[in-house]
C-alpha positions as CSV (number, residue, x, y, z in Angstrom):
1,M,107.8,99.3,68.1
2,A,106.2,101.4,70.8
3,S,103.5,98.8,71.1
4,Q,106.2,96.1,71.9
5,K,107.6,98.3,74.6
6,R,104.2,98.9,76.1
7,I,103.3,95.2,76.0
8,Q,106.6,94.3,77.7
9,K,106.0,96.9,80.4
10,E,102.4,95.7,81.0
11,L,103.5,92.1,81.1
12,A,106.2,92.9,83.7
13,E,103.5,94.8,85.7
14,C,101.0,91.9,85.5
15,T,103.5,89.2,86.4
16,R,105.0,91.3,89.2
17,S,101.7,92.0,90.9
18,P,98.8,90.1,89.3
19,P,95.2,90.3,90.4
20,P,94.4,87.9,93.3
21,G,94.3,84.3,92.3
22,M,95.9,84.9,88.8
23,S,99.2,84.0,87.2
24,I,100.3,85.3,83.9
25,A,102.8,83.9,81.4
26,L,103.5,84.2,77.7
27,A,102.1,81.4,75.6
28,S,105.5,81.3,73.9
29,E,108.7,83.3,74.8
30,S,108.8,84.5,71.2
31,N,105.3,86.0,71.1
32,L,104.5,89.0,73.2
33,H,101.0,89.1,71.7
34,K,99.6,86.0,73.3
35,W,99.3,85.5,77.0
36,H,98.2,82.5,79.1
37,V,96.5,83.4,82.3
38,V,95.6,80.9,85.0
39,L,92.7,82.1,87.2
40,Q,91.7,80.5,90.4
41,G,87.9,80.6,91.0
42,P,87.3,83.4,93.5
43,P,86.4,82.3,97.0
44,N,82.7,82.4,98.0
45,T,81.6,82.0,94.4
46,P,80.3,78.9,92.6
47,Y,83.7,78.9,90.8
48,A,85.8,78.5,94.0
49,G,88.1,75.5,93.8
50,G,88.2,75.7,90.0
51,T,91.3,76.6,87.9
52,F,90.5,78.4,84.6
53,G,92.7,79.1,81.7
54,L,92.3,82.4,79.9
55,V,93.9,83.4,76.6
56,V,94.7,87.1,76.1
57,T,95.5,87.9,72.4
58,L,96.8,91.4,71.7
59,P,96.2,92.7,68.2
60,V,99.1,94.3,66.3
61,E,97.3,97.6,66.8
62,Y,97.4,97.3,70.6
63,P,96.9,99.6,72.6
64,F,94.7,101.3,70.0
65,K,92.6,98.2,69.6
66,A,91.3,96.1,72.5
67,P,92.7,92.7,73.3
68,A,90.7,89.6,72.8
69,V,90.2,87.6,76.0
70,T,88.7,84.1,76.0
71,F,88.2,81.3,78.4
72,A,90.2,78.2,77.4
73,T,88.3,76.3,80.2
74,R,84.6,75.7,79.8
75,I,82.6,77.8,82.3
76,Y,78.9,78.1,83.1
77,H,78.4,81.9,83.2
78,P,75.9,84.3,81.6
79,N,78.7,86.5,80.2
80,V,80.8,83.7,78.6
81,T,79.7,81.6,75.6
82,N,78.8,78.1,76.7
83,D,81.0,76.5,74.0
84,S,84.6,75.8,73.2
85,Q,85.1,79.4,72.0
86,G,84.8,80.9,75.5
87,S,84.1,84.4,74.3
88,I,83.5,87.0,77.1
89,C,81.1,89.9,77.1
90,L,82.9,92.6,79.0
91,G,82.1,96.3,78.5
92,A,85.7,97.4,78.7
93,L,86.6,95.2,75.7
94,K,83.9,96.5,73.4
95,P,85.4,98.6,70.6
96,E,83.3,101.7,71.5
97,N,84.5,101.5,75.2
98,W,88.2,100.6,74.7
99,K,90.7,103.4,75.3
100,P,94.4,103.3,74.5
101,A,95.1,104.3,78.1
102,S,93.3,101.1,79.3
103,K,95.6,98.6,80.9
104,L,95.7,94.8,80.7
105,L,95.9,94.6,84.5
106,G,92.5,96.4,84.6
107,V,91.1,94.0,82.0
108,L,92.2,90.9,84.0
109,E,90.7,92.4,87.2
110,A,87.4,93.0,85.3
111,V,87.3,89.4,84.2
112,R,87.9,88.2,87.7
113,A,85.2,90.6,89.0
114,L,82.8,89.1,86.4
115,L,83.1,85.7,88.2
116,V,82.3,87.4,91.5
117,E,79.5,89.4,90.1
118,P,78.0,88.3,86.8
119,M,76.2,90.8,84.6
120,P,73.0,89.1,83.7
121,D,71.6,92.2,82.0
122,D,74.3,92.1,79.3
123,P,74.5,88.3,78.6
124,L,76.0,86.2,75.9
125,E,74.0,83.2,77.2
126,A,70.4,84.4,77.7
127,R,69.2,81.1,79.2
128,I,72.0,81.1,81.8
129,A,71.3,84.8,82.6
130,E,67.6,84.0,83.1
131,E,68.5,81.1,85.4
132,Y,70.9,83.4,87.4
133,K,68.1,86.0,87.9
134,A,65.2,83.6,88.5
135,D,66.8,80.6,90.3
136,R,70.1,81.4,91.8
137,K,70.4,78.0,93.6
138,E,70.0,76.1,90.3
139,F,72.5,78.5,88.6
140,E,75.1,77.9,91.4
141,K,74.5,74.1,91.2
142,N,75.1,74.1,87.4
143,A,78.2,76.4,87.7
144,R,79.7,74.1,90.4
145,A,79.0,71.1,88.2
146,Y,81.0,72.7,85.3
147,V,83.8,73.5,87.8
148,A,83.9,69.8,88.8
149,R,83.8,68.6,85.2
150,Y,86.1,71.1,83.4
151,A,88.1,73.2,85.9
152,K,89.9,70.7,88.0
153,G,93.7,70.3,87.4
154,Q,95.8,72.4,85.1
155,P,94.0,74.3,82.4
156,K,94.6,73.4,78.8
157,F,95.3,76.1,76.2
158,D,95.3,76.5,72.4
159,G,92.2,74.9,70.9
160,E,91.8,72.6,73.8
161,A,89.1,74.7,75.5
162,G,87.4,72.6,78.1
163,G,90.1,70.0,77.9
164,A,89.8,66.5,76.5
165,E,86.5,65.9,78.4
166,A,84.8,68.5,76.2
167,A,85.6,66.6,73.0
168,K,84.1,63.4,74.5
169,S,80.9,64.9,75.8
């Protein structure tokens, strides 16, 4: 039960003062373990003007086990899988780095920071990481094209990663 109390406290903290450009809500009022986060693309990045959905899934063992955080909206980024899974490579979420004292607010801030400053040396998408390092203009053009195609309007959650457009492409 301690885990439920901790999650309720962290949810209250995150909804009261979320990181800039984020709003957090439960996916369903009856499930504290699944959060829907709406993230506005940070200004002065190729993601500016985009609205991205994130799904935060807390394991039953939380806080002793790290949450799973995925993009529900397709994104062109070296640290996010370029598919409908939207898996994120983030050091803080790796089992060997996760600490029970870690907070979800910090995790959300780290995801936002990844959009401001990608980590091309720890990529999930090697080709995109190479492009980011070798041809920043091309990377930014491709990232903006994904924003225009997938991240306009309200994000879709629950198996609708990338929205209906992704299924048609």
